[in-house]
C-alpha positions in Angstrom: -6.8 26.6 0.2 -3.3 26.0 1.6 -2.4 25.5 5.2 1.2 26.5 5.8 3.1 26.2 9.0 6.3 28.2 9.5 8.8 27.5 12.3 12.3 28.1 13.5 15.1 25.5 13.2 14.9 23.2 16.2 17.3 20.6 17.5 16.3 18.7 20.5 16.6 15.3 22.0 13.8 13.1 23.4 14.5 10.0 25.5 11.6 7.5 25.3 11.6 4.1 26.9 15.4 3.9 27.0 15.5 4.6 23.2 17.1 7.9 22.1 15.4 10.0 19.5 17.6 12.7 18.0 15.5 15.2 16.1 16.5 18.0 13.7 13.8 20.2 12.0 14.3 22.7 9.2 11.0 23.2 7.5 7.6 21.6 7.8 5.4 20.3 5.0 2.7 22.5 3.3 -0.8 20.9 3.2 -2.1 21.7 -0.3 -5.5 20.1 0.4 -7.4 17.6 2.5 -10.7 16.2 1.1 -13.6 14.0 2.1 -14.1 12.1 -1.2 -17.0 9.7 -0.8 -18.6 7.5 1.9 -16.9 4.2 2.3 -20.1 2.4 3.3 -18.2 -0.3 5.1 -16.8 -1.8 1.9 -13.7 -3.9 2.5 -11.4 -1.7 0.6 -8.7 0.9 0.8 -8.1 4.1 -1.1 -5.3 4.4 -3.7 -4.0 7.3 -5.7 -1.5 8.3 -8.3 -0.5 11.6 -9.9 0.1 12.3 -13.6 2.7 14.5 -15.2 0.4 17.6 -15.0 -0.2 17.2 -11.3 -3.7 15.8 -11.6 -4.5 13.0 -9.2 -6.5 9.8 -9.8 -8.0 8.3 -6.7 -10.0 5.1 -6.4 -11.5 3.1 -3.6 -14.7 1.4 -2.4 -18.2 2.8 -1.7 -21.8 1.9 -1.3 -23.2 5.1 -2.8 -23.1 8.8 -2.2 -20.5 9.6 -4.9 -20.6 13.0 -6.6 -20.5 11.9 -10.2 -19.7 14.1 -13.1 -21.9 14.5 -16.2 -19.4 12.5 -18.4 -19.2 9.6 -15.9 -18.6 6.1 -17.3 -21.2 4.8 -14.8 -23.4 7.3 -13.1 -25.3 5.1 -10.6 -24.3 2.7 -7.8 -25.0 -0.9 -8.9 -24.0 -3.1 -5.9 -25.9 -4.5 -3.0 -26.5 -2.3 0.1 -25.7 -5.1 2.6 -22.3 -6.2 3.8 -21.7 -8.2 0.6 -22.1 -5.2 -1.7 -19.9 -2.4 -3.0 -18.8 -0.5 -6.1 -15.4 1.0 -6.9 -15.2 4.7 -7.5 -12.7 6.6 -9.7 -12.1 10.3 -9.3 -9.7 12.7 -11.1 -8.7 15.8 -9.2 -6.8 18.9 -10.4 -3.6 19.9 -8.7 -5.6 22.1 -6.3 -8.1 19.3 -5.5 -10.9 20.4 -7.9 -13.2 17.7 -9.2 -12.5 16.9 -12.9 -14.1 13.5 -13.3 -15.9 11.0 -11.1 -17.6 7.7 -11.8 -18.8 4.4 -10.3 -17.2 1.1 -11.4 -19.3 -1.9 -10.6 -22.1 -4.3 -11.2 -24.7 -6.3 -9.1 -22.1 -8.1 -7.0 -19.3 -6.8 -4.8 -16.3 -4.8 -5.9 -13.6 -4.2 -3.3 -9.9 -4.2 -2.5 -8.8 -1.5 -4.9 -5.3 -1.4 -3.4 -3.3 0.2 -6.3 -3.9 2.1 -9.5 -1.2 2.7 -12.2 -0.3 5.0 -15.0 1.6 4.1 -18.2 3.9 6.3 -20.3 1.0 7.7 -22.2 -0.7 8.7 -18.9 -3.5 6.1 -19.3 -4.8 4.9 -16.0 -5.3 1.3 -14.9 -7.7 0.5 -12.1 -7.6 -3.0 -10.6 -9.9 -4.5 -7.9 -11.6 -7.6 -6.7 -15.0 -8.6 -7.9 -17.6 -11.4 -7.7 -19.8 -9.7 -10.3 -20.4 -11.6 -13.5 -21.6 -8.7 -15.7 -18.8 -6.2 -15.7 -17.9 -4.9 -19.2 -15.0 -6.4 -21.0 -13.3 -5.4 -24.3 -13.7 -7.5 -27.4 -10.2 -8.9 -27.2 -10.1 -9.2 -23.4 -7.8 -11.9 -22.1 -10.6 -13.3 -19.9 -14.2 -12.3 -20.6 -16.0 -13.7 -17.6 -15.7 -14.3 -13.9 -14.4 -17.9 -13.2 -14.5 -18.2 -9.4 -15.6 -16.8 -6.1 -13.7 -13.6 -6.7 -11.5 -12.6 -9.7 -9.3 -9.7 -10.5 -10.7 -7.1 -12.8 -8.6 -4.4 -14.6 -10.1 -1.5 -16.4 -8.1 1.0 -18.5 -9.0 4.6 -19.2 -7.3 7.3 -21.1 -6.0 10.3 -19.2 -9.1 12.3 -20.1 -11.2 9.4 -18.6 -12.4 7.7 -21.8 -12.9 3.9 -21.5 -10.2 1.8 -23.5 -10.2 -1.8 -22.3 -11.0 -4.2 -19.5 -10.6 -7.8 -18.5 -11.2 -10.3 -15.8 -8.2 -12.4 -14.5 -8.5 -15.4 -12.2 -9.3 -19.1 -11.7 -12.0 -21.1 -10.0 -11.1 -20.1 -6.5 -10.6 -16.7 -4.8 -8.4 -14.2 -6.5 -8.0 -10.8 -4.9 -5.7 -8.1 -3.3 -5.0 -6.6 -6.7 -1.8 -4.5 -6.9 -0.7 -3.0 -10.2 2.4 -1.3 -11.7 3.5 -0.5 -15.3 7.1 -1.1 -16.2 8.7 -1.0 -19.6 5.3 -1.1 -21.5 4.1 -4.1 -19.5 1.4 -4.2 -16.8 2.3 -6.2 -13.7 -0.4 -7.5 -11.5 0.4 -9.0 -8.1 -2.4 -10.7 -6.0 -3.4 -13.6 -3.8 -5.2 -16.7 -5.0 -6.7 -20.0 -3.8 -7.3 -21.0 -7.4 -5.5 -24.2 -8.4 -6.0 -23.3 -12.1 -4.7 -19.7 -12.0 -3.1 -19.1 -15.4 0.7 -19.7 -15.2 3.3 -19.7 -17.9 5.3 -22.8 -18.9 8.6 -21.6 -17.4 7.0 -20.2 -14.3 9.1 -20.3 -11.1 6.2 -22.1 -9.3 3.6 -23.8 -11.5 1.3 -25.3 -8.8 -0.8 -23.9 -6.0 0.4 -25.0 -2.5 -2.3 -25.2 0.2 -0.7 -28.0 2.1 -0.8 -26.4 5.6 -3.3 -23.6 6.0 -3.0 -22.0 9.5 -6.7 -22.3 10.3 -9.1 -24.3 8.2 -12.1 -22.6 9.9 -10.9 -19.3 8.4 -10.5 -19.9 4.6 -9.2 -16.4 4.0 -6.0 -17.5 5.9 -4.8 -19.4 2.8 -3.5 -18.5 -0.6 -0.4 -18.2 -2.7 1.0 -15.0 -4.2 0.5 -14.6 -8.0 2.6 -12.4 -10.2 1.4 -11.8 -13.8 2.7 -9.6 -16.6 0.1 -8.5 -19.2 -0.1 -6.5 -22.4 -1.2 -2.9 -21.9 -4.2 -3.8 -24.2 -5.3 -6.4 -21.5 -5.6 -9.0 -24.2 -2.7 -11.4 -23.4 -0.6 -12.7 -20.6 3.2 -12.7 -21.1 4.3 -14.4 -18.0 2.7 -15.7 -14.8 3.7 -17.6 -11.7 2.6 -18.6 -8.2 4.9 -17.8 -5.3 4.4 -19.2 -1.8 4.3 -22.0 0.6 1.6 -24.2 2.3 -0.1 -21.4 4.2 -1.1 -17.8 3.5 1.4 -15.6 1.6 0.9 -12.0 0.3 2.7 -9.1 -1.2 2.3 -5.6 0.2 4.9 -3.9 -2.0 6.9 -4.5 -5.1 9.4 -2.4 -7.2 11.6 -2.8 -10.2 15.4 -2.5 -10.4 17.6 -1.3 -13.2 19.2 -4.8 -12.9 16.0 -6.2 -14.6 14.7 -7.8 -11.4 11.5 -7.5 -9.4 11.8 -6.9 -5.6 8.8 -8.2 -3.7 8.0 -7.8 0.0 5.1 -8.8 2.3 4.2 -11.4 4.8 3.9 -15.1 5.1 2.5 -17.8 7.4 4.4 -20.5 5.5 7.2 -22.5 7.1 8.2 -23.6 3.5 8.1 -20.2 1.8 10.8 -20.4 -0.9 14.0 -18.9 0.5 17.5 -19.2 -1.1 20.4 -21.0 0.3 22.1 -17.7 1.2 19.1 -16.3 2.9 19.6 -13.9 5.9 16.9 -15.8 7.8 16.0 -19.3 6.5 13.2 -20.3 8.9 9.8 -19.0 10.0 10.1 -18.1 13.7 6.9 -16.3 14.4 3.2 -16.7 13.5 3.9 -14.4 10.5 7.2 -13.3 9.2 8.0 -10.6 6.6 9.9 -11.5 3.5 12.0 -10.1 0.7 12.2 -11.9 -2.6 14.1 -10.9 -5.7 12.8 -12.4 -9.0 13.7 -12.0 -12.6 11.1 -10.3 -14.9 10.5 -13.6 -16.8 9.1 -14.8 -13.4 11.1 -18.0 -13.8 13.9 -17.6 -11.2 14.5 -16.3 -7.8 18.0 -14.9 -7.2 17.5 -14.1 -3.5 14.7 -14.7 -0.9 14.7 -14.4 2.9 12.4 -14.2 5.9 12.5 -10.9 7.8 11.3 -10.8 11.5 11.5 -12.1 15.0 9.7 -14.6 17.2 6.2 -13.1 17.0 4.3 -11.4 14.1 6.0 -9.3 11.4 5.3 -8.0 8.0 6.9 -5.7 5.4 4.5 -3.1 4.1 6.8 -1.0 1.8 10.0 -1.5 -0.1 12.2 1.2 -1.7 15.1 0.2 -3.8 18.1 2.5 -3.4 20.4 0.6 -5.8 20.8 -3.1 -6.6 22.7 -3.6 -3.4 20.5 -1.8 -0.9 16.8 -1.8 -0.2 14.7 0.0 2.4 12.1 -2.2 4.1 9.4 -0.7 6.3 6.5 -2.3 8.1 5.2 -3.5 11.5 6.3 -6.0 14.1 5.1 -7.5 17.4 8.5 -9.1 18.0 10.7 -7.6 20.8 13.6 -9.5 19.3 13.1 -8.0 15.8 16.6 -7.4 14.4 17.6 -3.8 15.1 21.1 -2.5 14.9 23.1 -1.0 17.8 23.0 2.5 16.2 19.2 2.4 15.9 17.1 5.5 16.4 15.3 3.3 19.0 16.7 -0.2 19.7 14.0 -1.3 22.2 10.5 -2.5 21.5 8.0 -0.1 22.9 5.1 -2.4 23.5 1.5 -2.3 22.7 0.1 -4.5 19.9 2.9 -3.5 17.4 5.7 -1.2 16.6 6.6 0.2 13.2 10.1 -0.5 11.8 12.4 0.7 9.0 15.4 -1.3 7.9 18.1 -0.7 5.3 19.0 -4.2 4.0 22.2 -4.8 2.0 21.9 -7.7 -0.4 25.7 -8.0 -0.9 26.5 -8.4 2.8 23.2 -10.3 3.3 22.1 -8.5 6.4 20.5 -5.3 7.7 23.1 -2.5 7.8 20.6 -0.4 9.8 17.3 -1.2 11.5 15.1 0.6 14.1 11.8 0.5 15.9 9.4 3.4 15.2 6.5 4.2 17.6 5.3 4.6 21.1 3.8 2.5 23.9 0.5 1.5 22.1 -0.1 0.4 18.5 2.1 1.7 15.7 2.3 0.8 12.0 4.4 2.0 9.1 2.5 1.5 5.9 4.6 3.4 3.4 8.1 4.6 2.8 9.7 6.7 0.1 12.9 8.7 -0.6 12.4 12.4 -1.2 14.1 14.6 -3.7 16.6 15.7 -1.1 17.5 12.2 -0.1 15.5 12.0 3.1 13.0 9.3 3.9 9.3 9.9 4.4 7.2 7.4 6.4 3.4 7.2 6.5 1.5 5.1 9.0 -0.9 5.1 11.9 -0.6 5.1 15.7 -2.7 5.0 18.8 0.3 5.9 21.0 0.0 9.2 22.8 3.8 9.3 23.1 4.5 8.7 19.4 7.6 10.9 18.7 6.5 14.2 17.2 8.4 17.4 16.6 7.5 20.8 18.1 6.3 22.1 14.7 3.9 19.2 14.1 0.5 19.8 12.5 -1.0 18.0 15.4 1.1 17.3 18.5 -1.3 15.2 20.5 -4.1 12.7 20.3 -6.8 12.0 22.9 -7.5 8.5 21.6 -8.3 6.4 18.6 -5.9 5.6 15.8 -4.4 8.6 14.0 -2.5 9.1 10.8 1.3 9.7 11.4 3.8 11.2 9.0 7.5 11.2 9.7 10.6 12.5 7.8 14.0 10.9 8.6 17.3 12.2 7.4 19.5 10.3 4.9 21.0 8.2 7.7 17.6 7.1 9.1 19.0 8.1 12.5 17.5 11.6 12.9 13.9 12.8 12.8 13.6 15.8 10.7 9.8 16.2 11.1 7.0 14.1 12.7 3.3 14.8 13.2 0.0 13.3 13.9 -2.3 13.9 10.9 -5.9 14.0 12.1 -6.5 16.1 15.2 -7.3 15.1 18.8 -9.2 11.8 18.2 -9.5 9.8 15.0 -9.9 6.3 13.7 -7.7 6.0 10.6 -7.7 2.8 8.7 -5.5 1.5 5.8 -3.5 4.6 4.9 -1.9 4.4 1.5 0.5 6.9 0.0 2.3 7.9 -3.2 5.3 10.3 -3.3 5.4 12.1 -6.7 8.4 13.3 -8.7 7.4 17.0 -8.0 7.8 16.5 -4.3 4.1 16.0 -3.3 3.0 13.3 -0.9 -0.5 11.9 -1.5 -2.0 10.1 1.5 -5.3 8.2 1.0 -7.1 6.5 3.8 -10.5 5.7 5.4 -11.5 7.8 8.4 -14.3 6.8 10.9 -14.5 10.1 12.8 -16.2 13.2 11.5 -13.7 15.6 13.1 -10.9 15.0 10.6 -9.8 18.5 9.4 -10.3 19.0 5.7 -10.1 22.0 3.3 -12.9 20.8 1.0 -15.7 18.2 0.9 -17.3 16.2 -1.9 -19.4 14.3 0.7 -20.4 14.5 4.3 -18.5 12.0 6.5 -20.5 9.2 8.2 -19.8 6.4 10.7 -19.4 3.8 7.9 -16.0 5.3 7.1 -15.2 8.1 4.7 -12.7 7.9 1.8 -10.2 10.8 2.3 -7.3 12.2 0.4 -4.6 14.6 1.7 -1.9 16.2 -0.4 1.3 17.6 1.2 4.2 19.4 -0.4 7.4 18.1 1.2 10.1 20.0 -0.9 12.0 23.0 0.5 10.5 26.4 -0.4 
């Protein structure tokens, strides 16, 4: 079933809070499908998705049961605890129209969670990574690490495109290793995470060989500590090529990373560390808020940083998404509580709206070492930009969430208003980032949307995966009934011109 919205070309101006929004609309997205996948069960997790070359979608996340499994499932039954420490991962494969092709649990007697990203290689094999404290998960005979070493370890499992098991391994040290993010680049699997393990495996020429926990922000909250880890592995999951720590004395984490044709890795996230490694030519050399965002450029040997800087103002900031335009320009999107966040004079909105946070999008030029464009995104309550991508026509699509009743939406929005809660928001900006082409709430009158994740495909589809806590979210099909513990959802939109 497809929901399509037609509308006339609209040009109008909206003045909000002394910030000027100029909006031009030509055609709205088509919703191909919207699905309730499986109950979340309160598992500390998010939903991730990726699309293969045939348009099939792989989706993964956390659950405590209720999954509709297929007859060929790798694991047909839920294995974790039912209390707050339990959870399994699920993996589903859906057809281009949302039909269920494959569905399985992935887990053991402990807790599996934080499935933040999945990846495909050139042969369309799928890699699922997550955090686990289970000791009995299956590993392949030549796995790099055959058992769990610490409180939590990374776990990576590889399936063929037709969902046959190929390989799996643990990865970690004696501490807490989690927030698993994966990407395949040039026949190598890259894993980025967060660790408190002083013995996390690092290579001899690593940029940072030792774990730094010299100044945690709050010793009563142990999760507020940890360094970033970046590791490159073989696609067979049997060896590590390179590995390094990255961080300062407090908590550091990566939310997004991408690869450039210049052979470098571009990492972005957030840090509490006043000694986070920045380069001499950094745009911003010191931490000025509780948390600052950061941008770091590292070689693929993980041995050298060519550029690193803080990004932010005098409060709390983090970068959630990075899009490399070319080696000289990168798009950074995220969230800020800083009224003095650096915005440019030609910004779509150059004043902080208020609430707990605003979203932002910034075009940062590495050659001039400064933002060439930056703007706030949002309304008067709480606004977050979680994902950014460039479309086939060169526009920019943003995905996030908002509780602002005055979030800027266009007249042709799927949903133009909210009554309360936290709703999904989708915005398309033109090539200059100064004009709103399209903007909408995603979930109806009242929702509670958590941790939206997105993936823009080469064929022009936008996959948005998220956890929803209200039963009224509009869907075209269901593989489960929603409940109050949070439901894993997936929405597919076609953004290309028709």
